[in-house]
C-alpha positions as CSV (number, residue, x, y, z in Angstrom):
1,M,211.8,-10.8,-99.4
2,S,213.7,-7.3,-99.7
3,T,215.2,-6.2,-102.9
4,E,216.8,-3.5,-101.4
5,G,220.3,-2.8,-102.8
6,F,219.6,-4.5,-106.0
7,E,220.8,-2.8,-109.3
8,N,219.9,-5.7,-111.5
9,A,218.6,-9.1,-110.7
10,R,218.3,-12.5,-111.9
11,L,214.8,-14.1,-111.9
12,V,215.3,-17.8,-112.0
13,I,212.2,-19.7,-113.0
14,T,212.3,-23.6,-112.4
15,F,209.8,-26.0,-114.2
16,F,208.8,-29.3,-112.7
17,A,206.9,-31.5,-114.6
18,K,204.0,-33.3,-112.6
19,T,205.3,-36.6,-114.0
20,R,209.0,-37.2,-114.0
21,P,211.5,-39.8,-112.8
22,S,211.7,-40.0,-108.9
23,D,215.6,-40.2,-108.9
24,T,216.6,-36.8,-110.4
25,T,220.0,-36.6,-108.4
26,S,222.1,-38.1,-111.2
27,I,223.7,-36.0,-113.9
28,A,222.3,-38.0,-117.0
29,V,221.9,-35.9,-120.1
30,P,218.3,-35.4,-120.8
31,S,216.8,-36.7,-123.9
32,D,216.0,-34.6,-127.1
33,Q,212.5,-35.1,-126.2
34,D,213.1,-33.6,-122.7
35,A,214.8,-30.5,-124.0
36,Y,212.3,-30.0,-126.9
37,R,209.3,-30.2,-124.2
38,S,211.3,-27.6,-122.0
39,Q,211.9,-25.3,-124.8
40,S,208.2,-25.4,-125.9
41,I,206.8,-24.7,-122.6
42,A,209.5,-22.5,-120.9
43,C,210.7,-20.4,-123.9
44,G,207.5,-20.5,-125.9
45,P,205.5,-17.2,-126.7
46,A,202.7,-18.3,-124.4
47,F,204.9,-18.2,-121.4
48,S,207.2,-15.2,-122.6
49,Q,204.0,-13.2,-123.2
50,L,202.8,-14.1,-119.7
51,L,205.9,-13.1,-118.0
52,R,206.2,-10.0,-119.7
53,L,202.9,-8.9,-118.5
54,Q,203.8,-10.1,-115.0
55,V,207.3,-8.6,-114.5
56,G,206.2,-5.2,-115.4
57,S,207.3,-2.3,-117.6
58,V,210.7,-3.3,-118.5
59,S,210.8,-6.5,-120.4
60,P,213.0,-9.4,-119.0
61,T,216.1,-10.6,-121.2
62,L,216.4,-14.4,-121.1
63,S,220.1,-15.0,-120.4
64,D,219.6,-18.7,-120.9
65,H,217.7,-22.0,-120.6
66,R,218.6,-25.4,-119.3
67,T,217.1,-28.8,-119.5
68,L,218.6,-29.9,-115.9
69,S,217.2,-33.5,-115.7
70,P,214.4,-35.4,-117.0
71,G,211.0,-33.3,-116.6
72,I,213.1,-30.4,-114.7
73,F,214.1,-27.3,-116.9
74,Q,215.0,-23.8,-116.0
75,S,215.1,-20.4,-117.5
76,T,217.0,-17.3,-116.2
77,Y,216.2,-13.8,-117.0
78,I,218.1,-10.5,-116.2
79,I,215.7,-7.7,-115.0
80,T,216.0,-4.5,-113.9
81,P,213.9,-2.4,-111.4
82,P,211.0,-2.2,-110.4
83,F,211.4,-5.9,-109.6
84,P,208.4,-8.4,-109.3
85,N,207.6,-10.1,-106.2
86,P,208.4,-13.9,-106.8
87,S,205.6,-14.8,-104.4
88,E,203.1,-12.7,-106.3
89,L,204.2,-14.2,-109.5
90,R,203.7,-17.8,-108.3
91,H,200.2,-17.0,-106.9
92,H,199.0,-15.1,-110.1
93,A,196.0,-16.8,-111.4
94,S,197.3,-16.7,-115.0
95,I,200.5,-18.4,-113.6
96,T,198.2,-21.1,-112.0
97,S,196.4,-21.7,-115.3
98,F,199.7,-22.3,-117.2
99,E,200.6,-24.8,-114.7
100,A,197.3,-26.5,-114.9
101,L,197.5,-26.4,-118.7
102,H,201.1,-27.8,-119.1
103,A,201.1,-30.3,-116.1
104,V,204.2,-28.6,-114.6
105,E,204.8,-26.6,-111.2
106,I,206.9,-23.4,-111.2
107,V,209.3,-22.0,-108.5
108,F,210.3,-18.6,-109.0
109,D,213.3,-17.1,-107.3
110,L,214.9,-13.7,-107.5
111,Y,218.3,-12.6,-106.4
112,S,220.9,-9.8,-107.2
113,T,223.2,-10.4,-110.3
114,S,226.1,-9.7,-107.9
115,S,226.5,-13.6,-107.4
116,S,229.8,-14.8,-108.3
117,H,228.3,-17.5,-110.6
118,S,225.0,-17.1,-112.4
119,S,224.1,-20.9,-111.8
120,L,224.4,-20.7,-108.2
121,R,221.8,-18.9,-106.2
122,P,223.5,-16.8,-103.3
123,L,222.7,-19.1,-100.1
124,K,224.4,-19.2,-96.8
125,L,221.8,-20.4,-94.5
126,A,219.1,-23.2,-94.6
127,V,216.5,-23.9,-92.1
128,F,214.1,-26.8,-92.2
129,D,211.1,-28.2,-90.4
130,M,211.5,-31.6,-89.2
131,D,208.1,-33.3,-89.1
132,S,207.0,-34.5,-92.6
133,T,209.9,-32.6,-94.1
134,L,213.1,-34.0,-93.3
135,I,211.6,-37.1,-91.7
136,N,208.3,-38.9,-93.1
137,E,206.5,-38.9,-89.9
138,E,204.8,-36.6,-87.4
139,V,206.6,-37.7,-84.4
140,I,203.8,-36.8,-81.9
141,D,201.6,-39.3,-84.0
142,E,203.9,-41.9,-83.6
143,L,204.1,-41.4,-80.0
144,A,200.2,-41.7,-80.0
145,R,200.7,-45.0,-81.9
146,S,203.0,-46.7,-79.2
147,I,199.5,-46.4,-76.9
148,G,196.9,-47.0,-79.6
149,I,195.4,-43.6,-79.9
150,T,196.8,-42.9,-83.5
151,S,193.5,-41.8,-84.9
152,A,192.7,-39.3,-82.6
153,V,195.9,-37.6,-82.3
154,S,196.5,-37.6,-86.0
155,A,193.3,-35.8,-86.5
156,I,194.3,-33.0,-84.4
157,T,197.9,-32.8,-86.1
158,A,196.2,-32.6,-89.4
159,R,193.9,-29.7,-88.3
160,A,196.7,-27.7,-86.8
161,M,199.3,-28.3,-89.7
162,N,196.6,-26.8,-92.0
163,G,196.0,-23.9,-89.7
164,E,192.3,-24.6,-88.5
165,I,193.2,-24.5,-85.1
166,E,196.2,-22.7,-83.2
167,F,199.2,-24.9,-82.9
168,E,199.5,-24.2,-79.0
169,Q,196.0,-25.5,-78.6
170,S,196.6,-28.1,-80.8
171,L,199.7,-29.4,-78.8
172,R,198.0,-29.2,-75.6
173,E,195.2,-31.3,-76.8
174,R,197.3,-33.9,-78.4
175,L,199.6,-34.1,-75.2
176,S,196.8,-34.6,-72.8
177,L,195.9,-37.8,-74.9
178,L,199.5,-39.0,-74.4
179,K,199.4,-40.0,-70.8
180,G,201.0,-43.5,-70.5
181,V,203.5,-43.2,-73.4
182,K,206.9,-44.7,-71.6
183,A,209.2,-42.2,-70.9
184,D,212.1,-44.1,-72.9
185,V,209.9,-44.1,-76.1
186,W,212.5,-42.2,-77.9
187,E,214.8,-45.3,-78.4
188,E,212.2,-47.1,-80.3
189,L,211.3,-44.0,-82.4
190,R,214.9,-43.7,-83.7
191,K,214.4,-47.2,-85.1
192,T,211.0,-46.6,-86.9
193,V,211.2,-43.0,-88.0
194,T,212.4,-42.6,-91.7
195,I,214.5,-39.8,-93.1
196,A,212.8,-38.1,-96.3
197,A,213.9,-39.3,-99.8
198,G,216.6,-36.8,-101.0
199,A,217.3,-35.4,-97.5
200,R,220.7,-36.7,-97.2
201,E,221.4,-35.7,-100.7
202,L,220.1,-32.1,-100.4
203,I,222.0,-31.6,-96.8
204,T,225.2,-33.0,-98.5
205,Y,224.9,-30.5,-101.3
206,L,224.5,-27.5,-98.7
207,R,227.4,-28.6,-96.7
208,G,229.4,-28.7,-99.7
209,R,228.5,-25.1,-100.5
210,G,229.3,-24.1,-96.9
211,V,225.8,-23.2,-95.8
212,V,224.8,-23.1,-92.3
213,T,222.0,-25.9,-91.9
214,V,219.6,-25.9,-89.3
215,V,216.3,-28.0,-88.2
216,V,213.8,-26.1,-86.1
217,S,211.0,-28.4,-84.7
218,G,207.8,-28.0,-82.7
219,G,208.4,-31.6,-81.7
220,F,211.0,-32.9,-79.4
221,A,214.7,-32.6,-79.0
222,P,215.2,-36.5,-78.7
223,M,214.4,-36.7,-82.3
224,A,215.7,-33.3,-83.6
225,L,219.2,-34.1,-82.0
226,W,219.3,-37.7,-83.6
227,L,218.2,-36.1,-87.1
228,K,221.1,-33.6,-86.7
229,E,223.6,-36.4,-86.2
230,Q,222.2,-38.4,-88.8
231,L,222.4,-35.6,-91.5
232,G,225.3,-33.7,-90.1
233,L,223.2,-30.6,-89.8
234,D,224.9,-27.5,-88.0
235,H,222.1,-26.8,-85.4
236,A,219.0,-28.2,-84.0
237,F,216.3,-26.5,-82.2
238,A,213.4,-28.1,-80.4
239,N,212.2,-29.1,-77.0
240,H,215.1,-30.2,-75.5
241,V,214.6,-33.1,-72.9
242,R,216.1,-32.7,-69.2
243,K,215.0,-34.5,-66.1
244,S,214.7,-32.8,-63.1
245,I,213.9,-35.1,-60.2
246,R,213.0,-33.5,-56.9
247,R,212.1,-36.8,-55.1
248,T,212.0,-40.1,-56.4
249,T,208.3,-40.3,-55.7
250,D,207.7,-37.1,-57.7
251,S,206.8,-36.4,-61.2
252,V,210.0,-36.0,-63.6
253,L,210.0,-32.8,-65.4
254,I,211.3,-33.3,-69.1
255,H,211.6,-29.6,-70.1
256,T,213.3,-26.9,-72.3
257,P,213.0,-22.9,-72.7
258,N,210.3,-23.6,-74.8
259,L,208.3,-26.4,-73.3
260,Q,207.8,-28.6,-70.6
261,L,206.6,-32.2,-70.5
262,V,205.8,-34.1,-67.2
263,V,206.9,-37.6,-66.7
264,S,205.1,-39.7,-63.9
265,P,206.6,-42.5,-62.0
266,S,205.2,-46.0,-62.0
267,T,201.8,-46.4,-61.1
268,D,199.3,-49.4,-60.8
269,S,197.8,-48.1,-64.4
270,F,201.2,-47.6,-65.8
271,P,203.9,-49.8,-64.3
272,F,206.8,-47.7,-65.7
273,P,207.9,-44.1,-65.9
274,H,205.4,-42.4,-68.5
275,L,204.5,-38.9,-70.0
276,S,201.6,-37.5,-67.8
277,G,200.4,-35.4,-70.7
278,G,201.1,-32.2,-68.7
279,L,202.5,-28.7,-69.8
280,S,204.4,-26.3,-67.7
281,P,202.9,-22.7,-68.3
282,E,206.3,-21.4,-67.2
283,H,207.5,-21.7,-70.5
284,P,206.4,-20.9,-74.0
285,I,205.8,-23.3,-76.8
286,V,207.7,-23.2,-79.9
287,T,205.0,-21.2,-82.1
288,P,205.2,-20.0,-85.8
289,E,206.7,-16.6,-84.5
290,Y,209.4,-18.7,-82.4
291,K,210.4,-20.4,-85.6
292,R,210.7,-17.1,-87.6
293,Q,212.9,-15.9,-84.8
294,I,215.0,-18.6,-85.0
295,L,215.6,-17.9,-88.7
296,E,216.3,-14.2,-87.9
297,S,218.6,-15.0,-85.2
298,M,220.6,-17.4,-86.9
299,A,220.9,-15.2,-89.8
300,Q,222.1,-12.3,-87.5
301,R,224.6,-14.6,-85.6
302,N,226.3,-15.4,-88.8
303,S,226.1,-12.0,-90.5
304,I,224.1,-13.4,-93.4
305,P,221.5,-11.2,-95.0
306,L,217.8,-13.0,-95.0
307,S,217.8,-12.8,-98.8
308,E,220.5,-15.5,-98.7
309,S,218.5,-18.0,-96.6
310,L,216.6,-20.8,-97.8
311,V,213.4,-22.3,-95.4
312,V,211.8,-25.4,-96.3
313,G,208.6,-26.6,-94.3
314,D,205.1,-28.2,-94.8
315,G,202.8,-26.8,-92.0
316,S,200.7,-23.6,-91.2
317,N,203.3,-23.2,-88.3
318,D,206.0,-22.8,-90.7
319,L,204.4,-20.0,-92.7
320,L,206.0,-17.2,-91.0
321,M,209.6,-18.4,-91.5
322,L,208.7,-19.5,-95.2
323,G,207.7,-15.6,-95.5
324,A,210.6,-14.3,-94.0
325,A,213.2,-16.1,-96.2
326,G,214.9,-15.2,-99.3
327,L,213.5,-18.3,-100.8
328,G,210.7,-20.0,-98.8
329,I,209.6,-23.5,-100.1
330,A,206.5,-25.2,-98.9
331,W,207.4,-29.1,-99.4
332,R,204.6,-31.6,-100.0
333,A,202.4,-29.2,-97.8
334,K,199.3,-29.0,-96.2
335,E,196.5,-27.3,-98.3
336,R,196.5,-23.8,-96.8
337,V,200.2,-23.8,-96.8
338,Q,200.1,-24.8,-100.4
339,R,197.8,-21.6,-101.1
340,E,199.9,-19.1,-98.8
341,A,203.4,-20.1,-99.1
342,P,205.7,-17.8,-101.1
343,Q,206.8,-21.0,-103.4
344,R,205.8,-24.6,-103.2
345,L,206.7,-27.8,-104.7
346,N,205.3,-31.3,-104.5
347,G,208.1,-33.8,-105.7
348,T,209.0,-37.1,-104.2
349,T,212.7,-36.2,-103.3
350,L,214.0,-33.3,-101.6
351,S,216.7,-33.4,-103.9
352,D,214.6,-31.6,-106.3
353,L,215.5,-28.6,-104.5
354,I,219.3,-28.9,-105.7
355,H,217.9,-27.9,-109.0
356,V,216.3,-24.7,-107.9
357,L,219.4,-23.6,-105.8
358,G,221.8,-24.3,-108.8
359,R,224.5,-26.7,-109.9
360,G,228.2,-26.1,-109.6
361,P,229.9,-25.1,-113.2
362,E,230.9,-28.5,-113.9
363,E,227.5,-30.2,-113.4
364,C,225.9,-27.2,-115.4
365,N,228.1,-27.8,-118.3
366,K,227.2,-31.3,-118.3
367,R,223.3,-30.4,-118.4
368,E,223.2,-27.2,-120.0
369,N,221.1,-26.8,-123.2
370,R,221.6,-22.8,-124.0
371,I,219.4,-21.2,-126.3
372,Q,221.0,-20.6,-129.9
373,G,220.5,-17.2,-131.5
């Protein structure tokens, strides 16, 4: 992220204990033991010295420390130029060692002190991946399940999401296996696909702050549009399905500006309209570059600086947009993405991200456990 124009900045460091309650959305006051542990880890001499070494020549000034929820605590520092790179901090070997020693995950964020309230990160745009992020499933794997070839398709999906093969190649390989999937499979999928824990709470929080919310998926529009309605998202970008029938005996093209699927009419082998497994060469596939373009175009369209954007995803095809965002967090991500993403978190509920982004003044007053002296 760019720090151009920053005079001073807040470095916000959020610590997540690897073992903590799964429901962290309530405002229950943490116990004295929680507060003591958070103080000893986040404000102890070991981390303070480690941070001074990593931030640079200017010593950071601790402005406050909060125990946000059982197992979640946060320290905020005021720093002056030169500013550290939050991604480089997260990836530094000394930070990784500290996380392992204290059984925590640490998320680093940096933003200008011009924010109207110190506990709220400046945020106007949030872009999410769909599969294995806002929903628990990979839709293309569920399509495969409908014709009994889950293992074959899931194996390719796993390799693609871990960056072992190019996304376009993987999509073509998987779709070629899906010949015979009923064309109306989307209705069944909407009954079986599950929304990720904490997704509703997170989107409600973002909407309450007036943040533009977007889902962008390399999957399929019938599910992305359904999810948009379910969560109240502002925009959904995926492979929009539209039928184009030339003659009743012809194949039906299900296509978008990005991807084109072919639906074949009934045959002796498949006595119902079904996916043929074909792609049209006339339209580009939703690639990692396309996802980043959506982030950039939505920011430009809404006059939002990228420094005030959040991106959340789990696959290697999300890495480019994760890196372009003001705050990019890999959520329960694949191995390669864990290694390369600017930030990462492996909780059980997406509502954990609310703690990173900041509570409102009323909630912060209820939770606040400021450093004395």
